[in-house]
N, C-alpha and C positions, 0 to 999 in steps of 0.2 A: 545441516547447518542451519542455525536459528536465522529467523525473518530480520533482516535489516532494512531500515526505511532512511533514506537519506531525503531532505527535503531541498528544492532549488526554486526560487522564484524568478521569473522571466518576464517582465513586464507585468500584465494583469493575469498571468497564468502560473500555477503551483504544478510543479513537477515532482512526482515520488519516484525515486529509482530505488526499485527493491531488488534485495538478493536473499540467497537462501531458499527456504520453503515456506508456503503458505498453505497451511493445514488446519483442520478442525482443531480447537482447543486454545491454548493461550495466544499463540502467534495469529490465529485468525481473528480473534477477539480484539487483539491491540491493533491489528491493521484495521479493521472496521471502526475502531474507537478513533484512531487518527484521522481515519478518512472523513468520518462526520466532523470533528474538530476543524478540519481544514476546509470542508465545504460550507461551514458556518462563516468561515470570512472570505472566501471567495468562489463563485460558480464555476470557475474554469480550471480543472483539473487534469492533468495526464497522469497516467500510471504507466512506468518505463519496468516491463517486467522482463527484460533482456538477460538479465543475471539470476531469475529465478529458476532453481533446479527442478522444483516439483510443486504443483498444486493438486490438492485432492478436492473431491466434491463440497467438503466443508470450507475450505479455503475459498472455492470458487465462489461461494455464497457471500463471503465476507466481501 
C-alpha cells in the first residue's frame, strides 16, 4: 500500500497521520519533502505511525 499522509492542526501542533509503507524511493522522498515544508511553518510536529504497515531503513532516514 502506498504511503498516505493526512495533516491535522491542533492548536500550534501539526499532526501527520501516516498509513501504508514508508520505504526508500518515491514514498520516502515525498514524506521527507512534506515534513520539510511543515517544519518551515511550525516547529511542533507529531508523526502518528499507528497505521504504517512497514518502514525500511531508507524510509526510517526520511
